[in-house]
Each structure stands twice: as C-alpha cells, then as structure tokens.
N, C-alpha and C positions, 0 to 999 in steps of 0.2 A: 859390376854394376847391374847388369841384366839379371844375374842369378839372385842378387839381393833385393832388387826392386821388382819383385814379381807383381803381377796383377792380383788384386785382392780377390779372395774367394769367400765373401761374406753373405750371409742370408738376408733376406729382406727384413726391413724394420716392421715391427707390429705396433698396432695402436697402443698408446700408453694406457696401462690399466691401473686401477686402484689396488693398493696393497693392504694387507692386514698384518698386524704384528701384536705382540703381547701388550697388555695394558700396563702403563706405568702410572703411579699415583701422582696426580697433579698437585695435590695439597702440599706434598713435601717440597715442591719447588717454590712455594710462596713464602714470603717473609713477614707478612702482616695479616692481621685479622680484617674481616670485611668492614668497610666504612658503613655509615648509617644510610641505608637506602630503603625505599618503600616497596612493598610487595605489590605485584599486579592485582587489580580487582576486575570485576565484571565491567565496571564503568570505563576502565582503561581499554579493555577489549572492544567495547562498544565504540569508543572513540576511534580506535584504529580502523574498525570496519566502516566508520563514517568517512574515512580518508581514503581507504584502499578498497579494491574489490574483495568480495568474500573469499575468493580462492587465494588471495594474496596475504591473508591473515591465517597462518598455518599453526594449528594447535593440536592436531592428532599426534599421538605418541609415536606411531610408525614413521610418519613423515619427518618428525623432529629429530629422528636418529641421524639423518644426513647433516643437520645443522649442528648437532651437539657432539659430533665426533669428527676428528681431523682425518685426513686421507690415510694416515698411517696407523689409525686406530690406537693412538697413543694418549690423546687428551680427550677427556669426556666431560661435557658440561651438563647442566640440569635445566636448561631453558625450557619454559613451557609455551613460548610463542616465538615464531620467526615471522618477520614482516618483509614483504617483497614490493617496495615501491617501484613505480614506473617513471617517476619524474623527480626532479630536484625539489619542486615545490612540495611534493608529498614527503620527501625526506625532511624538509624544513618543518612541516607541520608536526611530524612524529617527534622530531628532536625537541622542539619547543614544548610539546606536552610532556615528554619524559623528563626534561629539565625542570619544568615547573613542579612535577610530581616526585622528583628525585628517584627516577627509575633508571637503573643503569642499562647501557646499550653496548653491544658488541657488533661493529661492522664486519661484514664477511663478504669476501670476494669468491674466488674459486676453491678456497679452503684447502690450498695445497702447501701451506706453510709448514715449517718443521719445528717451530718453538712454541706452539700453542697460543699464537697471537690472535687467531680468528675464531676461537670457540669460547663459549661462556665458562667461566670458572665456577660460578654459583648458578643463579637463575636469571641472569641478565637477559634482556630482550635481544634476540639476534636480528640484525637488520641486514639482509642480503641484497647486494646490488645486482643480482642476476637478472632482474627485470629491466635494468637500464643498459641495454645491449646494442645500441645503434651506433654505427659509424656515421657521423654527421657530415663530414666534408673531407675530401682529399684534394689539396691544391697542387695541381701538376706543375705549376710554374714555380712556386716558392719551395715546393718540397715539404709540405706540412700536412698533418692529419688531425682532425678533431673528432673526438668520440666521447660517448658516455663511459662511465667507470666500469660497467659490467660487461664490456666487450671482451670476449675471450682473445688471448694473445694470438693464437693461430688464425682466428677470424679477421683480426686486424691485419695480420701479415698478408693474408690472401687478398684483402681489399686493397692494400697499398701496392702489392705486387702487380695487380691489374693495371696500375698506373705507372709502372716502371720504377717503383721505389721499394724499400725494405724497412722494417721496423729495426731501430738500433738496439734491440734487445732479443735474445734467444735463450730459452730455458727448456730443460727437459720436460717440464710440466705445461708446455705452451698449449696443449690441447685442452687444458682445464682452467689454468690461472686466468685471472682477470687483469686488464691493464690498470685498473684502479688500485687493485691489491699490489701489483707490481710497483706502482708509484708509491703507495703508502709504506711499503717495506724497503724502498730503494733497491729493488732486485738488481743483481749484477749479471750473472749468466755467462754464456759461452763466448760472447764477442765483445765483452767489456774492453779487452785489449785494443780493439779496433775503434769502437764508437764511444767508449767512456761511460761515465755514470749518468744516470737519469737526472742528476742535478744539473747536468749540462744540456741534455737533449729534450727535456720537458720545457716547452715554451710558455704554457699557461695551464692554469688549474681552476676549476670551479669546485668549491668546498662549502660545506655547511657546518657552522659552529654548533656547540652544544645547545645554545639558546635558540637555535633556528635561523640565525643570521646567515644569509647566503653571500659568500664572497665570490664575486664574479670576476675572475682574472683569467678567463678563458680566451686569451688572444693568441694570435700566431706570429706576433712580431718577434723578429730575431734580435732587435735592438729596442730596449725600453729602459732608459736609465733614469726613471722618475721615482724617487723615494725608495723604500725598503722593498726588496724582492720577496714579497710575502709568500710566493708559492713554495720557496725553499723550506718554510716551516712545516709544510705538510708532507714533503718528500722524505720518507724514512721515519715519519712520526708514528706509524703503525695504528692510526686511527685514534690516537689519544688526544689530539688537539683539534680534530675536525674530521668530517667524513668527506673524502674525495668523490665527487659525482661526475666530473668531466675532466678530460685531459687533452691538451694540444701538444703534439710532438713534432720535432724536426726530423725529417726522414732522409737518410742517405739514399743515393741512387742504388738500384738493384744491380749487383755485379753480373756481368754477362759471362764471366768465367770464374768458376770455383773449382779448386783442386785440393785434394786431401791426401797426406801422407801419414802412415802409421809406422812407427819406428821402435825398434828394440834398443835399449840403452843399458850399459852394464853397471852404472853407478849413479847416485844422485849428483855427484860432482859433474858427471857427463851431461846430466839433464840440464844443469845450469849453463854448461859450455854450449850445448846445442841451442839453448834459448838465447844466449848472448849472440851467437853467430847468426841466428835466424833474424834477429833484429837488424844486424848489419847487412846481411845478404839479401833479405827479402823486403825489408823496410816498408815501403808504401803499400805493398800488396798483402802483408802479413795480417790475417784477420782472427786467428785463434791459435793458442798454444796450450794444450792440456797435457796433464801426466797422470799416470796411475801406476801403483806398484804391482808386483806379481801376485801378491795376496788378494788384491782387489780383482784382478783378472780371474784368478782361480775361483773365487767365490761367485763371480758373475757367470762364468761358464757353467757352474754347477746349478745355479738357482734361477737364471734368467732364460725363459723359454725362447728357443730359436737363436740364442747367442752362439757364435762360432769364433774361434781364434783366427784372426786374420793372417797369422804367421804360423809356420811349422815349428819354429824354435820358440824357446821361452828365455826370458831375461829378467833381471831384478826390476827393471822399470820399462815403461812404455810411454811414448809421446805421440800426440795427434797434433799435426801442424797443417793448418789450413791457410790457403792464400786465395784471395779474390780480387778480381780487377776487371778490366775492360778489353783486354787483349790476351786471348788464350795462348797464343804462340809465345808471346813475350813472357807471360807468367810461368808457362811450363819450362821455358829455358831457364829462368831464374831459379825455379824450384829444383830442377834436375841438377843444375850446377851446384846449389847449396848441398843437396843430398850426397852428391859425389865427393864434395870436400869433407863432409862429416864422416863418411865411410872410409875415405883414404886416411883421415886423421885418427880413425879408431873410436871416435865417440859414439858412433852408431854401428851396431853389430848385425842388424838385419832390418828389413823394411819392406813396405809395399805401398804402391800408389793406387788409389781407387780408380778403376777404369770407367765407371759410369755412376749415375745417381743411386742405383740400387746398392752397389758396393759401398758407396759413400755413406749411405744410410745404415748399412750393416756395421761399419766401423764406428759411426757416431752411436749406434745402439749399444755398443760395449761401454762407452764412456757415460752416456746418459742413463743407462739401465743399472748402474751400480746401486743407486738408492733403492730401486725396486727389488733387486736381488738381495740386498741386505735385509730388507724387511720380510723376505720370504725365508730367510735362513734362521730366524729366531728373534730374540731380543736384540735391539741395537741402540747403542748410546752414540749420539751424533754430536760433533763439534765442528763449528765453522769458524775458522781462525785465520787472521791475517798476521803474517810474520815476516821479518826480513828474510830474503831468499836464502842466504847461507845457512840460517837456523831452522828453516821451515821443516825439513824432514827429520831433524833431530827430535822433534816432539813425538813422531811416530815411534822412533827407535826407543826413546826414553819411556814411552807408554808401554811398549812391549816388555822392557825390562821391569817396569813396576808391576805389571800383571803376570809376571813369570810364576807359574804354579797354578794360575786360575784357568778355567776352561773358557778361554777367550781368544778371538782372532782379531788382530789389530790391522786395519787397512788404512792406506793413505792415498788420496787422489785429489785432484782439484785444478784450479786455474793457475798454473805456474806463471803465466804472463801477468797475473795480478797479485802474486804473492798470497794467494788464497788456498789454504789447505782445508780439506774435508777429512777430518780424523774420525774414523768410525770404529767402534768396538762391538763385535758381534759375539753373542753368547747364546747357547741353546735355549736358555730361558732367563727371565729377569733375575738379576743377582744383586742382593744388597752388598755382598763383599766386593764385587767389581765396582759397583756404583760408588761405594765409600772410598775406594782407592783412587778413583778418577775425578771425583768432584769434592771439593773445589780445586784439587791439585792441578787440573788442566788449565784452569783460569789463572791460578797463581804462577804456573810455568810461563804462561803467555805474557803476564804482566812483567815478569823479570826480563823478558826479551823486548819489552816495549811494543808488544803486538796489540791486536784487538781481539776481544773475546767473541766478536760477531763481525764477520767480514761482509756478509750479504743476506743472511737469513733473518736478521733482526734479533730482538731480545725477547719479545713475547712474554709468556708466563715463565719461561725457563730461566732466563738470564738476568732479569731486572735487578735482583738482589746483588748481583756481582758487577753492576755497572761501575763501581769504584775501582775495579781492576783495569778499566780502560780509560776512565774519565776522572779528572781532578774533582775534588770536593767543590771548588768554586764553579766548575762547569755544571755539575749536578744541581747545585743551588739555583743556578740560572735556568736550567731546564724546568725545575719545579716551579719557579716564578712564572715562567711562560705557561705552564700547565694551569696554574691557579688563575691567571688572567684570562686564558681562553676557555677554560672549563672549570669555573669556580666550584661547582657542585660534584665534580669528579665523576660524572656519569659516563664519560666516553672511555670504553675499553679499560674498566678498572682492573686492578691487580697486575697490570702489564707495564713493561718498559722501565718505569722508574722505581727505585727502591722506596717502599712506603706508599706507593700508589694504591 
C-alpha cells in the first residue's frame, strides 16, 4: 500500500490561458440559409448610444475580434457592433428595439463554449453580459446566492466561500465563464456527480424575452409549487428563448475536508468496477469521478506547459477520485480503505494521494488541461457525448478503427460518474478526410446506443441539424412551437440549436 500510494509530485497549477487553433469553416455546420433580417443603420447605433454609455457600444474592428471569435479560435462571426449593457432595463430596451427592427442578437457570456453558440454566424449584434457582474446577495442562513448573469464563476465561488458555502458547479474555464452562460447552456462540470444538474440547483432566474419583456422570477425559495416552472425553459436554451440576466442558486456547504486520489487502471472494465465500488464504499463523501486514457495523458504532458505525470508508471487508463466532507479523519479512513480494497483486488495497479492543495491542483491540472493541450497540438474535432456506461469507451475504440490510416490521434476522457464522454480527434492540421469520416458517423453511432449527441456543451451552431439523432420529431416540433411563441421574429441567437432556426 505504501509503495503504491505515494505522495503526489505535481507542479503547481497555472492560470487558465486562452488557446488558439486552426480555423474550421462555420458555414459547413449550418443547415439553413439566413432568415430575413434587417441590416444595422446609423439610426440603430444612435439608439444604442442613447441607452448605453459610449464605451459600451463597441464598433472598432480590433476590439470586435474578441467578440467575433470563440476562445478556441474555431468559430468566426462578422458582427459590426457589440453592446455591453449594465442593467436588465438596458437589455430590455435593446431587445425591444432589435425585435421591432428585426435585427438578430447573439447573447454572449465568457465566450468559453465549444460549439459556436456564443459568436455571430453572420453580422448579428453581440450582446455581452460582461457589464452585469455584481453578486447581489448571499444568504448565510438559507444557503443561497443571487447575482447578475455576467459574474465570472470563479468570482462567485470566492464570494460564497467567504460565507462558508460553495457553488454547485465547477468547470475548467471557471476563471472566464459567466454564471449566466453556465445556466443558459446547462453546464455540467466536474462535480455534477455530487451536486447534480443546474435544473435542480437554480432557484430563480431573471430573463428578458425577445420583445423586451422582463420575466422576474429571481426568487430564492426552495419550494414554490405555483404554476409552471418557467425558469426551466431558459436553463439549457442557449439564449434562443430569452437572455438570462440574473440567477439565484442553492449553495451546498463548503467542505472542510477534500482529498484526491489519482489511480492507474489496466482496462476500461476495471474503470467501471472502480466506479461502482467507489459509490458503495465512499457513498456520501464521493464528489467527483473522472477518467482519461493514456493517449489523453500523453498529449497533455507534451503540449500543456507545466504538466507532470503524477505517477512513475503508465497504464491504459487513469482515474481521479475526489471525496469531500466535514471530518478529515473519517474521510481519509474511508478513502484509504477503498483504495486498499481496489489494489488488493487488482483493479488499480498504481496510485497516489495528493498531500496538499498544490499537489491537488497539479493533478486536476492534468484533467482540466486536456482541452487546452488539444488545441495546442493542432486541429481538434470535439464531441461531447452521453452514453450508457458499458458502451461508453466503445466509441473511442471504434473511432480509432474508423480512422486507421489517417494522421489522427483519438483520445477519450470525461465524467465517468455522469456517463459523459469527451471524444477528441487531434490532427496536425484541419482535414476534410478526417471530418467526413467522423461526421455524422459519430452522431449516428451515438443514436444507435440511445445516447445523447450533447451531454453538457449544448448544440450551438455545430449540432443543431443533428438534433433528430437525440430527440423525436414530436419533441423537436414542440421545441419549435416554444421558439415561435417566445421569439416570433427569430432574432435570438439565430442559426443555433434547432434545425431550421
């Protein structure tokens, strides 16, 4: 046990940095031509300047690059203006004007999405929520937080930590992403296993409809069984039904004890066994279970600055198992007992426990840094899939077989606790041959296994035309009816989410 569970020797975590990658054409991802929208005029710009301060109406070409390009440098829009409102009332006035004039609008948070959902496709107006960045209240007794949509996730975490709580969401992009964008995309993240979906932890929402109507549902009640739960319409709608301007969240207590193990595992079957046993042995203190394959580790060690292998040995798979609770001695005893059982049974071949926060950050840096490493390695084709656990890694192996002979590296990693696979194909440069072999084949493969083509990243501009591979025709018809009722002119985030939008 002592020889296998060495103390980790990981480097310190560096601040999350923006990445650049090869440009992939956005138009090829769209299935419909542009609807009838009007072009911006000088009168429109004059109106925006009457509502906002001069420096919140952004029109210079250099500044607009930030708003027209996603953080991976993959999606590129042609917007000629970005608006930065400071209040819900300003958002309302802007949307009412754009709706009356039939001017399309793209809401944008931290712009950290991976499916092109927050950048313009054509010349839509970009409406950034970055100016609405205030934490409005933290209730220490009820355990709730209320904030504006533009609050950065890390900023919110720090604010509630000071009161003894934690945000029920943790993402690799937490230093850049906005809570409003997290809600609009129903982001999952690293601790979904412990705290569940935002559909359960969001208590209230303030949102603005396409015609400027403000829906004030920003309450912190944990029980409210009056009529339809309208906030659920906006969670995961990707800004196509309304723009989220405020969020109220239920907060778990901040754990006083957090411990992390990094394990080497010899097969995917053993990954499943370790996960099953972790749920039984660790139960109430289990907070995260992640996995990555050796190909993902290899690529990360090569391209992620400061990344170090926590173990001396290599294996086909690795797992991160985190526990958090209120009693360090009790939690450590349970975790050590579990690890001993797994090693004695042969499911785990090597492992290490983080000795302190720095080592814990170094281990998480490996898992959270895979996306950054991939974008530095060349072109990358990313797929965020939900599948039944027994079939989850089959998709990785079948993709490798399908791409045999191509200059491509296929890696698999993700949230094993949630059945969420991140399938990534890395190539030295963009390749039509690779792309044509994997799309729409990946989505067809997923449909055959009754999986979801988007586990947590959303649909954006990338996947809308494939929605029928996860949803029935009747479900899509109802979604379109909702869109028509709530945004009859189709100005909110056009070309996204729904086929034919």
